[in-house]
C-alpha positions as CSV (number, residue, x, y, z in Angstrom):
1,X,0.4,0.1,0.4
2,X,1.7,3.2,-1.0
3,X,2.4,5.9,1.8
4,X,-0.6,8.4,1.2
5,X,-4.2,9.9,1.6
6,X,-6.8,11.6,0.6
7,X,-7.1,15.3,0.6
8,X,-10.7,14.4,1.9
9,X,-9.3,12.9,5.0
10,X,-7.4,16.3,5.9
11,X,-10.8,18.3,6.6
12,X,-11.8,14.9,9.6
13,X,-8.4,14.8,10.5
14,X,-9.2,19.0,11.5
15,X,-12.1,17.8,13.6
16,X,-10.3,14.7,15.6
17,X,-7.4,16.7,16.5
18,X,-9.4,19.6,17.2
19,X,-12.2,17.4,19.4
20,X,-8.9,16.1,21.2
21,X,-8.3,19.3,22.1
22,X,-11.9,20.7,22.8
23,X,-11.6,17.3,26.2
24,X,-8.0,18.5,26.8
25,X,-8.7,20.7,29.9
26,X,-11.2,17.9,31.2
27,X,-9.5,14.6,30.0
28,X,-6.5,16.3,32.2
29,X,-8.5,16.8,35.4
30,X,-9.0,12.9,35.2
31,X,-5.9,12.1,34.9
32,X,-5.0,13.9,37.8
33,X,-7.7,12.5,39.9
34,X,-6.4,9.7,39.9
35,X,-3.3,10.3,40.7
36,X,-3.6,11.7,43.6
37,X,-6.2,8.7,44.5
38,X,-3.5,6.9,44.4
39,X,-0.8,8.5,46.2
40,X,-3.5,9.2,48.9
41,X,-3.2,5.9,49.2
42,X,0.1,5.6,48.7
43,X,0.0,7.9,51.8
44,X,-2.5,5.9,54.0
45,X,-0.6,2.4,53.6
46,X,-3.1,0.2,50.8
47,X,-5.7,1.5,53.6
48,X,-7.3,4.2,51.1
49,X,-9.5,2.0,48.3
50,X,-9.1,-0.9,47.1
51,X,-6.6,-3.1,45.0
52,X,-9.2,-3.2,41.9
53,X,-10.1,0.0,42.4
54,X,-6.3,0.5,42.1
55,X,-6.3,-1.5,38.7
56,X,-9.0,0.1,37.4
57,X,-7.0,3.9,38.1
58,X,-3.6,2.8,36.2
59,X,-6.2,1.6,34.3
60,X,-7.5,4.8,32.7
61,X,-4.3,7.0,33.3
62,X,-2.6,4.7,30.8
63,X,-5.3,4.1,29.1
64,X,-4.6,8.9,29.3
65,X,-1.3,9.0,27.6
66,X,-2.2,6.3,24.8
67,X,-4.7,8.5,23.5
68,X,-2.0,11.4,24.1
69,X,0.0,9.6,22.0
70,X,-2.2,8.2,19.0
71,X,-2.7,11.6,18.7
72,X,-0.1,12.9,19.3
73,X,0.6,10.3,16.0
74,X,-2.5,11.9,14.2
75,X,-1.5,15.2,14.2
76,X,2.5,14.8,12.9
77,X,0.7,12.6,10.4
78,X,-1.9,15.7,8.9
79,X,1.2,17.8,9.5
80,X,3.9,15.7,7.2
81,X,1.2,14.9,4.3
82,X,-0.7,18.5,4.5
83,X,1.9,20.5,5.9
84,X,0.9,22.6,9.6
85,X,-2.2,23.8,10.0
86,X,-2.5,28.1,10.1
87,X,-3.1,29.5,12.9
88,X,-6.7,31.5,12.9
89,X,-6.7,35.2,14.7
């Protein structure tokens, strides 16, 4: 398969990137809250949240990190094929 991308894909990628930027503040808050709960559990010698909850919060943080990494990969590919987007003022 050739390394190419349809010009029509640019609009879809731009829309996805805008959506990721829009949710980023909330996602950052979720990651911070998970980290704070995990830290509180560590400070309480494991008596703050259950082990299953601790595992779930860790998985949420990992998923957020993967979301950001995938978002950056989309931005890099978008820029590679179509150039950097112009900043509207």
